[in-house]
N, CA and C atoms as a LAMMPS dump frame, in Angstrom:
ITEM: TIMESTEP
0
ITEM: NUMBER OF ATOMS
288
ITEM: BOX BOUNDS ff ff ff
-5.0000000000000000e+02 5.0000000000000000e+02
-5.0000000000000000e+02 5.0000000000000000e+02
-5.0000000000000000e+02 5.0000000000000000e+02
ITEM: ATOMS id mol type element x y z
1 1 1 N -204.12 -192.534 -5.709
2 1 2 C -202.957 -193.287 -5.005
3 1 3 C -201.958 -193.175 -6.225
4 2 1 N -200.752 -193.318 -5.705
5 2 2 C -199.694 -193.004 -6.607
6 2 3 C -198.883 -194.298 -6.725
7 3 1 N -197.711 -194.153 -7.233
8 3 2 C -196.432 -195.522 -7.008
9 3 3 C -194.86 -194.551 -6.938
10 4 1 N -194.245 -195.551 -6.255
11 4 2 C -192.799 -194.718 -5.769
12 4 3 C -192.194 -195.838 -6.56
13 5 1 N -190.589 -195.699 -6.915
14 5 2 C -189.856 -196.53 -6.953
15 5 3 C -189.112 -197.256 -5.744
16 6 1 N -188.791 -198.395 -5.728
17 6 2 C -187.923 -198.92 -4.774
18 6 3 C -186.994 -199.631 -5.206
19 7 1 N -185.736 -199.951 -4.453
20 7 2 C -184.666 -200.743 -4.798
21 7 3 C -184.081 -201.222 -3.55
22 8 1 N -183.866 -202.647 -3.44
23 8 2 C -183.46 -203.272 -2.315
24 8 3 C -182.691 -204.346 -2.367
25 9 1 N -181.589 -204.745 -1.473
26 9 2 C -180.683 -205.968 -1.408
27 9 3 C -181.284 -206.738 -0.473
28 10 1 N -181.573 -208.225 -0.627
29 10 2 C -181.671 -209.005 0.386
30 10 3 C -180.889 -210.348 0.08
31 11 1 N -180.844 -211.001 1.256
32 11 2 C -180.072 -212.523 1.548
33 11 3 C -181.218 -213.327 1.344
34 12 1 N -180.688 -214.592 1.019
35 12 2 C -181.677 -215.72 1.338
36 12 3 C -180.929 -216.935 0.787
37 13 1 N -181.652 -218.126 0.964
38 13 2 C -180.888 -219.616 0.291
39 13 3 C -181.259 -219.426 -1.072
40 14 1 N -182.37 -218.743 -1.415
41 14 2 C -182.837 -218.777 -2.878
42 14 3 C -183.48 -217.458 -2.985
43 15 1 N -184.048 -217.069 -4.332
44 15 2 C -184.662 -215.822 -4.565
45 15 3 C -185.893 -215.596 -3.935
46 16 1 N -186.556 -216.922 -3.8
47 16 2 C -187.982 -216.537 -2.985
48 16 3 C -187.697 -216.254 -1.412
49 17 1 N -186.87 -216.707 -0.941
50 17 2 C -186.292 -216.746 0.484
51 17 3 C -185.988 -215.282 0.642
52 18 1 N -185.232 -214.838 -0.032
53 18 2 C -184.746 -213.582 -0.057
54 18 3 C -185.676 -212.397 -0.287
55 19 1 N -186.73 -212.683 -1.007
56 19 2 C -187.708 -211.654 -1.463
57 19 3 C -188.747 -211.443 -0.138
58 20 1 N -189.02 -212.97 0.395
59 20 2 C -189.57 -212.939 1.667
60 20 3 C -189.108 -212.288 2.867
61 21 1 N -187.572 -212.18 3.012
62 21 2 C -187.087 -211.582 3.794
63 21 3 C -187.186 -210.078 3.576
64 22 1 N -186.928 -209.728 2.294
65 22 2 C -186.959 -208.271 1.862
66 22 3 C -188.391 -207.679 2.22
67 23 1 N -189.551 -208.288 1.861
68 23 2 C -190.648 -207.937 2.192
69 23 3 C -191.113 -207.903 3.699
70 24 1 N -190.578 -208.691 4.48
71 24 2 C -190.792 -208.642 5.927
72 24 3 C -189.896 -207.332 6.414
73 25 1 N -188.534 -207.221 5.955
74 25 2 C -188.022 -206.136 6.575
75 25 3 C -188.77 -204.917 6.18
76 26 1 N -189.189 -204.744 5.119
77 26 2 C -190.343 -203.516 4.587
78 26 3 C -191.412 -203.324 5.434
79 27 1 N -191.962 -204.565 5.721
80 27 2 C -193.302 -204.299 6.636
81 27 3 C -192.848 -203.944 7.808
82 28 1 N -191.624 -204.281 8.367
83 28 2 C -191.353 -203.787 9.666
84 28 3 C -190.903 -202.376 9.608
85 29 1 N -190.358 -202.044 8.682
86 29 2 C -189.899 -200.692 8.526
87 29 3 C -191.163 -199.59 8.273
88 30 1 N -191.861 -199.86 7.126
89 30 2 C -192.915 -199.133 6.835
90 30 3 C -194.445 -199.366 7.402
91 31 1 N -194.558 -200.511 8.407
92 31 2 C -195.818 -200.828 8.618
93 31 3 C -196.551 -201.614 7.721
94 32 1 N -197.751 -202.245 8.186
95 32 2 C -198.442 -203.158 7.586
96 32 3 C -199.797 -202.627 6.841
97 33 1 N -199.754 -201.441 7.046
98 33 2 C -201.231 -200.553 6.272
99 33 3 C -201.148 -200.335 5.158
100 34 1 N -200.383 -200.863 4.076
101 34 2 C -200.23 -200.695 2.805
102 34 3 C -199.734 -199.377 2.274
103 35 1 N -199.764 -199.413 0.711
104 35 2 C -199.34 -198.126 0.116
105 35 3 C -197.859 -197.259 0.666
106 36 1 N -196.979 -198.327 1.093
107 36 2 C -195.802 -197.939 1.216
108 36 3 C -194.694 -197.429 0.514
109 37 1 N -195.106 -197.658 -0.71
110 37 2 C -194.172 -197.448 -1.764
111 37 3 C -192.736 -198.49 -1.731
112 38 1 N -192.867 -199.432 -1.093
113 38 2 C -191.825 -200.051 -0.881
114 38 3 C -192.218 -201.743 -1.662
115 39 1 N -190.97 -202.459 -1.161
116 39 2 C -191.311 -204.102 -1.522
117 39 3 C -192.342 -204.856 -0.907
118 40 1 N -192.843 -204.067 0.222
119 40 2 C -193.93 -204.589 0.979
120 40 3 C -195.041 -204.813 -0.034
121 41 1 N -195.329 -204.005 -0.789
122 41 2 C -196.476 -203.97 -1.656
123 41 3 C -196.314 -205.26 -2.623
124 42 1 N -195.381 -206.062 -2.925
125 42 2 C -195.109 -206.88 -3.894
126 42 3 C -195.681 -208.191 -3.371
127 43 1 N -195.891 -208.976 -4.238
128 43 2 C -196.568 -210.404 -3.835
129 43 3 C -195.984 -211.315 -4.668
130 44 1 N -194.924 -210.938 -5.793
131 44 2 C -194.526 -211.814 -6.543
132 44 3 C -193.115 -211.082 -7.32
133 45 1 N -192.062 -211.56 -7.718
134 45 2 C -191.131 -211.297 -8.474
135 45 3 C -190.537 -212.005 -9.807
136 46 1 N -190.147 -211.402 -10.632
137 46 2 C -189.474 -211.931 -11.881
138 46 3 C -188.058 -211.626 -11.759
139 47 1 N -187.13 -212.617 -12.323
140 47 2 C -185.883 -212.935 -12.327
141 47 3 C -185.439 -212.132 -13.821
142 48 1 N -184.612 -211.101 -13.641
143 48 2 C -184.222 -210.466 -14.868
144 48 3 C -182.726 -210.476 -15.023
145 49 1 N -182.212 -211.4 -15.95
146 49 2 C -180.558 -211.274 -16.124
147 49 3 C -180.197 -209.924 -16.096
148 50 1 N -178.869 -209.957 -15.287
149 50 2 C -178.026 -208.405 -15.498
150 50 3 C -177.367 -208.231 -16.914
151 51 1 N -177.956 -207.354 -17.459
152 51 2 C -177.247 -206.748 -18.962
153 51 3 C -175.679 -206.597 -18.569
154 52 1 N -175.052 -207.348 -19.651
155 52 2 C -173.4 -207.142 -19.46
156 52 3 C -172.986 -205.791 -19.335
157 53 1 N -171.947 -205.432 -18.62
158 53 2 C -171.344 -204.313 -18.609
159 53 3 C -172.179 -203.358 -17.45
160 54 1 N -172.93 -203.535 -16.919
161 54 2 C -173.822 -202.89 -16.242
162 54 3 C -173.778 -203.137 -14.672
163 55 1 N -173.894 -202.439 -13.765
164 55 2 C -174.203 -202.632 -12.271
165 55 3 C -175.787 -202.973 -11.812
166 56 1 N -176.184 -203.472 -11.206
167 56 2 C -177.415 -203.794 -10.986
168 56 3 C -178.273 -202.76 -10.579
169 57 1 N -177.728 -201.692 -9.863
170 57 2 C -178.841 -200.356 -9.412
171 57 3 C -178.785 -199.509 -10.862
172 58 1 N -177.998 -199.743 -11.606
173 58 2 C -177.738 -198.857 -13.259
174 58 3 C -178.673 -199.558 -13.938
175 59 1 N -178.593 -200.855 -14.011
176 59 2 C -179.653 -201.415 -15.18
177 59 3 C -180.974 -201.436 -14.542
178 60 1 N -181.289 -201.649 -13.329
179 60 2 C -182.583 -201.353 -12.858
180 60 3 C -183.022 -200.12 -13.033
181 61 1 N -182.205 -198.834 -12.906
182 61 2 C -182.667 -197.491 -13.223
183 61 3 C -183.044 -197.6 -14.991
184 62 1 N -182.259 -198.072 -15.487
185 62 2 C -182.618 -197.756 -16.972
186 62 3 C -183.799 -198.777 -17.55
187 63 1 N -184.042 -199.892 -16.466
188 63 2 C -185.512 -200.577 -16.965
189 63 3 C -186.755 -199.701 -16.402
190 64 1 N -186.387 -199.001 -15.456
191 64 2 C -187.724 -198.394 -14.766
192 64 3 C -187.882 -197.193 -15.669
193 65 1 N -186.724 -196.261 -16.109
194 65 2 C -186.93 -195.121 -16.805
195 65 3 C -187.406 -195.623 -18.298
196 66 1 N -187.25 -196.637 -18.819
197 66 2 C -187.816 -197.263 -20.022
198 66 3 C -189.049 -197.873 -19.902
199 67 1 N -189.514 -197.894 -18.699
200 67 2 C -190.997 -198.512 -18.539
201 67 3 C -191.181 -199.797 -18.954
202 68 1 N -190.032 -200.646 -18.686
203 68 2 C -189.959 -202.111 -19.186
204 68 3 C -191.201 -202.819 -18.612
205 69 1 N -192.121 -203.605 -19.572
206 69 2 C -193.152 -204.161 -19.281
207 69 3 C -193.276 -204.988 -18.082
208 70 1 N -191.957 -205.491 -18.124
209 70 2 C -192.094 -206.797 -16.851
210 70 3 C -192.214 -206.082 -15.491
211 71 1 N -191.618 -204.838 -15.405
212 71 2 C -191.523 -204.538 -13.776
213 71 3 C -192.365 -202.888 -13.781
214 72 1 N -193.074 -202.782 -14.901
215 72 2 C -193.677 -201.368 -15.002
216 72 3 C -194.914 -201.132 -13.924
217 73 1 N -195.972 -202.467 -13.951
218 73 2 C -196.919 -202.126 -13.071
219 73 3 C -196.554 -202.037 -11.862
220 74 1 N -197.434 -200.971 -10.706
221 74 2 C -197.333 -200.881 -9.399
222 74 3 C -197.753 -202.017 -8.912
223 75 1 N -198.73 -202.939 -9.521
224 75 2 C -199.301 -204.166 -8.975
225 75 3 C -198.784 -205.327 -9.534
226 76 1 N -198.032 -205.285 -10.347
227 76 2 C -197.146 -206.421 -10.838
228 76 3 C -196.052 -206.901 -10.193
229 77 1 N -195.269 -207.828 -10.665
230 77 2 C -194.166 -208.256 -10.048
231 77 3 C -193 -207.351 -9.644
232 78 1 N -192.149 -207.469 -8.756
233 78 2 C -191.025 -206.648 -8.853
234 78 3 C -189.889 -207.568 -9.394
235 79 1 N -188.685 -206.662 -10.085
236 79 2 C -187.652 -207.515 -10.906
237 79 3 C -186.554 -207.832 -9.799
238 80 1 N -186.132 -208.707 -9.969
239 80 2 C -184.909 -209.477 -9.223
240 80 3 C -183.748 -209.699 -9.857
241 81 1 N -182.461 -209.228 -9.584
242 81 2 C -181.133 -209.207 -10.062
243 81 3 C -180.536 -210.473 -9.175
244 82 1 N -180.009 -211.504 -9.435
245 82 2 C -179.314 -212.366 -8.898
246 82 3 C -177.958 -211.687 -8.878
247 83 1 N -177.522 -211.375 -7.795
248 83 2 C -176.003 -211.014 -7.461
249 83 3 C -175.053 -211.92 -7.158
250 84 1 N -175.561 -213.344 -6.632
251 84 2 C -174.62 -214.387 -6.345
252 84 3 C -174.397 -214.431 -4.623
253 85 1 N -173.743 -215.733 -4.289
254 85 2 C -173.582 -215.846 -3.052
255 85 3 C -174.871 -215.496 -2.114
256 86 1 N -176.112 -215.665 -2.617
257 86 2 C -176.965 -215.743 -1.7
258 86 3 C -177.556 -214.422 -1.663
259 87 1 N -177.203 -213.391 -2.289
260 87 2 C -177.592 -211.905 -2.457
261 87 3 C -178.522 -211.865 -3.688
262 88 1 N -179.655 -210.875 -3.614
263 88 2 C -180.279 -210.565 -4.845
264 88 3 C -181.003 -209.043 -4.545
265 89 1 N -181.058 -208.613 -5.922
266 89 2 C -181.281 -207.256 -5.893
267 89 3 C -182.662 -207.136 -6.302
268 90 1 N -183.786 -206.378 -5.725
269 90 2 C -185.197 -206.131 -6.046
270 90 3 C -185.253 -204.728 -6.344
271 91 1 N -186.121 -204.397 -7.225
272 91 2 C -186.409 -203.295 -7.667
273 91 3 C -187.86 -203.192 -8.467
274 92 1 N -188.377 -201.927 -8.491
275 92 2 C -189.597 -201.814 -9.249
276 92 3 C -190.47 -200.638 -8.908
277 93 1 N -191.325 -200.711 -9.302
278 93 2 C -192.568 -199.661 -8.663
279 93 3 C -193.47 -200.418 -7.752
280 94 1 N -194.09 -199.578 -6.887
281 94 2 C -194.891 -199.976 -5.79
282 94 3 C -196 -198.814 -5.514
283 95 1 N -197.059 -199.274 -5.295
284 95 2 C -198.114 -198.29 -4.683
285 95 3 C -197.846 -197.64 -3.472
286 96 1 N -198.185 -196.363 -3.345
287 96 2 C -197.757 -195.578 -2.317
288 96 3 C -199.13 -194.478 -2.158
């Protein structure tokens, strides 16, 4: 079993709500059998502040490329960057 990088944006009243929405969308898109390489494989997330001067996608790529310990485990939490106005950017490694 391997791992794949995922990145997705979701909306919700709060980060937890957006995370639940993103997982449900991934389950609908990729199925419920597991090992999808998507956010569907995640059970939790950790909020990571956006580094000044970066775009969310760009910063997420940097964290992934540098094996940031907060999001490096395919079984661990997803990263979450708050975009504002009910939007959240989730990213990380997921089992596939």
